[in-house]
C-alpha positions in Angstrom: 0.0 0.0 0.0 1.2 3.5 -0.8 -0.6 6.4 1.1 -0.5 9.4 -1.2 -2.2 11.9 1.2 -3.0 11.9 4.9 -5.4 14.6 6.2 -5.6 14.7 10.0 -8.7 16.8 10.6 -10.4 15.2 13.6 -10.5 17.4 16.7 -12.7 19.5 18.9 -12.5 22.5 21.2 -14.2 23.6 24.4 -14.8 27.3 25.2 -14.6 28.4 28.8 -12.2 28.7 31.8 -10.2 25.5 32.0 -10.8 25.1 35.7 -14.6 25.3 35.2 -14.8 22.9 32.2 -15.3 19.2 32.5 -11.9 17.6 33.1 -12.8 14.3 31.3 -13.9 16.3 28.2 -10.7 18.3 28.2 -8.6 15.1 28.5 -10.6 13.7 25.6 -9.7 16.8 23.6 -6.0 16.2 24.3 -6.4 12.5 23.3 -8.1 13.3 20.0 -6.3 16.5 19.0 -2.8 15.3 20.0 -2.5 11.6 20.7 -4.8 10.3 17.9 -3.2 12.7 15.3 0.3 11.5 16.4 -0.6 7.8 16.2 -2.3 8.2 12.9 0.7 10.0 11.4 3.2 7.6 12.8 1.2 4.6 11.6 1.0 6.0 8.0 4.5 7.3 7.5 6.0 3.8 6.7 3.4 3.5 3.9 4.3 6.9 2.4 6.8 7.6 -0.4 8.3 10.6 -2.2 5.5 12.9 -3.4 3.1 11.8 -0.6 1.6 14.7 1.4 0.4 15.2 5.0 -2.0 17.9 6.0 -2.2 18.4 9.8 -5.1 20.6 10.7 -4.2 22.9 13.5 -5.6 26.4 14.1 -4.7 30.0 14.3 -5.2 29.3 18.1 -1.8 27.5 17.9 0.0 30.9 17.6 -0.5 32.1 21.2 -2.0 31.1 24.5 -5.8 31.9 24.6 -7.8 32.6 27.7 -11.2 30.7 27.7 -9.7 28.4 25.1 -6.5 27.4 26.9 -6.5 23.6 26.4 -7.7 23.8 22.8 -5.0 26.4 21.9 -2.4 24.2 23.7 -3.4 21.1 21.7 -3.2 23.1 18.5 0.2 24.4 19.4 1.2 20.8 19.8 -0.1 20.0 16.3 1.8 23.0 14.9 5.0 22.0 16.5 4.7 18.3 15.7 3.8 19.0 12.1 6.8 21.4 11.7 9.2 18.9 13.3 8.1 15.8 11.5 7.8 17.8 8.3 11.5 18.7 8.5 12.3 15.0 9.2 10.3 13.8 6.2 11.7 16.3 3.7 14.6 14.1 2.8 12.1 11.3 1.9 10.3 13.7 -0.4 7.1 13.7 1.8 5.5 17.1 2.1 3.9 18.2 5.4 1.7 21.2 5.6 0.2 22.4 8.9 -3.1 24.2 8.3 -3.9 27.1 10.6 -7.3 28.7 9.9 -9.2 31.0 12.1 -12.8 30.4 12.9 -14.4 28.3 10.1 -18.2 28.1 9.5 -18.7 24.5 10.7 -20.4 22.8 13.6 -17.2 23.4 15.7 -18.7 26.2 17.9 -21.8 24.1 18.7 -19.5 21.4 20.0 -17.2 23.9 21.7 -20.1 25.2 23.9 -20.8 28.5 22.1 -22.1 29.6 18.8 -19.0 31.7 18.3 -18.6 35.2 19.7 -19.3 38.2 17.6 -15.6 38.8 17.6 -15.0 35.3 16.0 -17.9 35.8 13.6 -16.2 38.8 12.1 -13.3 36.5 11.1 -15.4 33.5 10.0 -14.2 31.7 6.8 -16.0 29.3 4.6 -14.8 25.7 4.8 -14.3 25.4 1.0 -12.1 28.4 0.9 -9.9 27.1 3.7 -9.7 23.6 2.1 -8.8 25.1 -1.3 -6.0 27.1 0.2 -4.7 24.2 2.2 -4.6 21.9 -0.8 -3.0 24.6 -3.0 -0.4 25.3 -0.3 0.4 21.6 0.1 0.8 21.2 -3.7 3.2 24.2 -3.6 5.1 22.4 -0.8 4.4 25.1 1.8 5.0 24.1 5.4 2.3 26.3 6.8 -1.1 27.3 5.4 -2.9 30.3 6.9 -6.1 31.5 5.4 -7.0 35.2 5.4 -5.3 38.4 6.1 -6.6 38.6 9.7 -5.1 35.3 10.6 -1.8 36.1 8.9 -1.7 39.3 10.9 -2.4 37.3 14.1 0.4 34.9 13.3 2.8 37.9 12.8 1.7 39.6 16.0 2.2 36.4 18.0 5.7 36.1 16.6 6.6 39.8 17.3 4.8 40.6 20.6 5.2 39.1 24.0 2.5 36.4 24.9 1.3 38.6 27.8 0.5 41.4 25.4 -1.2 39.1 22.9 -3.4 37.7 25.6 -4.4 41.2 26.8 -5.2 42.2 23.2 -7.4 39.0 22.7 -9.3 39.7 26.0 -9.8 43.3 24.9 -11.1 42.2 21.5 -13.5 39.7 23.1 -14.9 42.2 25.5 -15.4 44.8 22.7 -17.4 42.3 20.7 -19.7 41.4 23.7 
């Protein structure tokens, strides 16, 4: 068997203060978003050859710690780091890894997360087809990271340039403004 493309897209998030959310559900989120993705990747790699591609679905939440989304953001930071690290290892085999980091996407995600999506997140909502099209195009172009939309590209740049403490304060201010 030769696996030509692996897309790890399973995952969920929970919105709210970590100390107030159900611990079992948060541990399940870590298991699915991190452990299952890792196991699936490692099981498939031996069956991949030059030209095969891996798309690891992370999130723009991977770029910085997020209050009221702490565990989810941490799991997506793991996906981002794992994808970048294994992607570097797999380059010599000719396997392309792209980590996909969209912002809010118009799916059932927010229903599962425990909110319909704040007005703040609604302003940055993207269509799933647009995100998928960009991810596939970026993978075909052998890009290591796929970030859809100017707002999420700006968020990535801000997270790289500003101290985490300041990014967290800006996110809190943006959330309160939208309420």
